[in-house]
C-alpha positions, -999 to 999 in steps of 0.1 A, spaced: 196 116 -21 191 139 -51 154 132 -51 150 141 -15 168 174 -21 145 183 -50 115 197 -32 97 206 -63 91 170 -75 90 152 -42 62 154 -17 55 134 14 23 114 10 -8 124 29 -14 107 63 -45 89 48 -23 73 21 3 62 47 -24 47 69 -39 28 40 -6 14 30 -1 3 66 -35 -14 67 -28 -33 35 5 -44 48 -10 -56 80 -38 -75 62 -12 -91 40 9 -103 70 -22 -116 87 -34 -135 56 1 -149 52 2 -162 87 -32 -178 83 -21 -193 50 -51 -178 34 -56 -180 -4 -72 -149 -17 -81 -140 -52 -67 -105 -51 -71 -99 -88 -108 -108 -87 -112 -84 -58 -93 -54 -72 -100 -56 -109 -136 -43 -107 -123 -11 -91 -96 -4 -117 
């Protein structure tokens, strides 16, 4: 609760960030349901 009351350090993420998080969550759920095996590290590491 203290973090929510401290408006100087806490900001609501932008809508783009929230939608991206939602997309990744949906993709994860879909891949899990399909029992897909994905090399996430291989996909993400070139971009980091």
